[in-house]
N, C-alpha and C positions, 0 to 999 in steps of 0.2 A: 213033438213040436219044439222049436227052438225057443230059448228064453228071450224075451223081448227086453231090450236095453231100456232102462227107465231114467238114466241120468247121464249127463255129459260132464266129464271132468276137464277143467281148464287149468293149465299150469299156474302155480303161484308166481307172483312177481317178486323179485328181490328188493326192488326199490320203486316207489311210485305211489299212486293213489287209487283207491277203490271207492266208487260211489255206488252204494247199494240201496235197495228199497225205493227206487225211482218209480213213480206210477208208470205203468207200461206205456200209456199213451203219450208220455212226456220224455221217453228215453232219447229219441232222436232230437227233440228240442234241446235237451241238456247237451247232447253231443255237439249241436250247432252253436249254442251259446258260448261254449268253451273253445270254439274254432278247432276242434279235434280233427276235422277232415283234412287239415293241412299239416298235421303232425307226422313226423317220420318215426316216432316211437311205436313200440308194440302196443296195440290197443285191442282188448278183448271186450266184446259187449254182447248182451243178449236182451231180448225183450219178450214179453208175454210168458215169462217164466213163472212157474207156480210159486205162490207165496201164501203162507198162513195168515200174515198180516193184511196183505193187500188183495188177495185173490190172484192177481197177476202183477208182476213187477218187472223192472228193468235193472240191469247192472252194467257198469262200465269200469274196466280195469285199465289203467294207463301206466306204463312203465316209465320211470325216471322223470315224472312230471309231478310238481307240487303246486297247488293253487294259492293265489293271493287271497286275502280276506274279501276283496271286492268281487272276485270270481266266485267264491263260495256263496256270497250273498245273492248272486245271479241264480245259482242252483236253487237256493231256498225259495225264490219266487215261483218256480214251477214244480218243485219237489220239496215242500217244507218239512217232510218227515224222512227225507233221505238220510242215509248214514254215510259219512265220509271218513275213510280210514287212510292214514298216511303210513306207508311201510318203508322202513329204512333198514338196510343191511340185513334182510331176512336170510 
């Protein structure tokens, strides 16, 4: 029997923002609130990923984009416990 793959690896981004621990049901809402559908930057996202904290979670990685405080406040409305990490020159 072949080994079943249990994880998917996504490339690290050199510069940009990672929004992690989004409640799975709000991943697309966060995506839309930040108008990411019109972005030409690389965007990686997943939803319904296993999470010890939430059971299921979403994550969004956006290269070369950093959010203003008012945009971060929007995220907090639908994902108050989300983690936002800015990556610069990785």
